[in-house]
C-alpha positions in Angstrom: 2.9 -13.6 -14.8 4.4 -15.2 -18.0 7.9 -14.0 -17.0 7.4 -15.2 -13.4 6.5 -18.6 -14.7 9.6 -18.7 -17.0 11.8 -17.9 -14.0 10.2 -20.7 -11.9 9.1 -18.4 -9.0 7.2 -20.0 -6.1 5.5 -16.8 -4.9 4.3 -13.6 -6.4 2.4 -10.5 -5.2 -0.4 -8.4 -6.5 -0.6 -4.7 -5.5 -3.9 -2.8 -5.3 -5.1 0.2 -3.4 -8.2 1.3 -1.4 -8.6 4.6 -3.2 -9.8 5.2 -6.7 -7.5 8.2 -7.3 -4.4 6.3 -6.4 -5.4 3.3 -8.4 -6.2 5.4 -11.5 -2.9 7.3 -11.2 -0.8 4.2 -10.4 -2.1 1.6 -12.8 -4.5 3.5 -15.0 -7.7 1.7 -14.0 -10.5 1.6 -11.4 -10.3 -0.5 -8.2 -12.8 -2.9 -9.8 -10.8 -3.1 -13.0 -7.7 -3.8 -11.0 -9.4 -6.7 -9.1 -10.6 -8.1 -12.5 -7.0 -8.0 -13.7 -5.8 -9.7 -10.5 -8.3 -12.5 -11.0 -6.6 -13.6 -14.2 -3.2 -13.6 -12.5 -4.6 -15.5 -9.5 -6.1 -18.1 -11.8 -2.8 -18.7 -13.5 -0.9 -18.7 -10.1 -3.3 -21.3 -8.7 -2.9 -23.5 -11.9 0.9 -23.5 -11.3 0.7 -23.8 -7.4 2.3 -20.4 -6.9 1.5 -18.6 -3.7 0.2 -15.0 -3.9 0.5 -12.3 -1.3 -1.9 -9.3 -1.7 -1.1 -5.7 -0.9 -3.5 -2.9 -0.4 -2.0 0.6 -0.6 -3.4 3.9 0.7 -5.2 2.3 3.6 -5.2 5.5 5.7 -5.1 8.2 3.1 -4.5 9.0 -0.5 -2.5 11.9 -2.0 -5.3 12.4 -4.5 -8.5 11.5 -2.7 -7.6 12.4 0.9 -9.0 10.2 3.8 -9.7 6.6 3.0 -12.6 4.9 4.7 -11.6 1.6 6.5 -14.7 -0.1 4.9 -13.0 0.5 1.4 -9.9 -1.3 2.7 -12.1 -4.1 4.0 -13.7 -4.5 0.6 -10.4 -4.7 -1.4 -8.7 -6.9 1.2 -11.7 -9.3 1.2 -11.7 -9.5 -2.6 -8.0 -10.4 -2.6 -8.5 -13.0 0.1 -11.5 -14.5 -1.8 -9.3 -14.7 -4.9 -6.8 -16.8 -3.0 -4.2 -14.5 -1.5 -2.8 -16.3 1.5 -1.9 -13.0 3.2 -3.0 -9.4 2.8 -0.6 -6.5 3.7 -2.4 -3.3 4.6 -0.1 -0.3 3.8 -0.2 3.2 5.0 1.9 4.1 2.0 2.0 7.8 2.5 2.6 7.6 6.2 -0.2 9.7 7.6 -2.0 7.3 9.9 -2.3 7.5 13.6 -2.4 4.6 16.1 -6.1 5.2 16.6 -6.7 4.9 12.9 -4.7 1.7 12.9 -6.9 0.2 15.6 -10.1 1.2 13.7 -8.6 -0.2 10.5 -7.8 -3.6 11.9 -11.2 -3.7 13.8 -13.0 -2.9 10.5 -11.2 -5.4 8.2 -13.0 -8.6 8.9 -10.4 -11.1 7.7 -8.7 -13.5 10.1 -5.9 -11.5 11.8 -3.4 -14.3 11.0 -3.9 -13.5 7.3 -3.2 -9.8 7.7 0.1 -7.9 7.7 0.9 -4.3 8.3 3.1 -1.9 6.3 3.6 1.7 7.6 5.7 4.4 6.1 7.4 6.6 8.7 6.7 10.0 7.1 5.6 11.6 10.4 7.4 9.3 12.8 4.3 7.2 13.5 5.3 3.9 11.8 6.5 2.2 15.1 3.5 3.3 17.2 1.2 2.1 14.4 3.0 -1.2 14.1 2.7 -1.7 17.9 -1.0 -1.3 17.6 -1.2 -3.8 14.7 0.9 -6.3 16.6 -1.2 -5.9 19.7 -4.2 -6.8 17.6 -2.7 -10.0 16.4 -1.5 -8.9 13.0 
């Protein structure tokens, strides 16, 4: 954040995940610890009027924990939104999701759809079908 301020950025992003295993392997802390860390960044960003976009990885599945429950995604996304992220990107970062899971995910996440974005990897050629579902749901 200090480097971002030195550069005069107008927008930053924070990257979390909906699975404990991925969070621990990726940034060496728990989901809750990551959210605590993000709060300090959010406070500084708000003080300097910097917009923050939030990202939630592993929304469909995790290479370490397996399936990820949509309620876990809802929890992390809601926390980022409450902190002040103007938009939350939900990412199937290992590309295992199906369109039916995408529908369930966006039905479960209770944030206003205009504050949600979708990010799908195309590991199994399902990114476009998943995006079409997300778009049809107003994301």
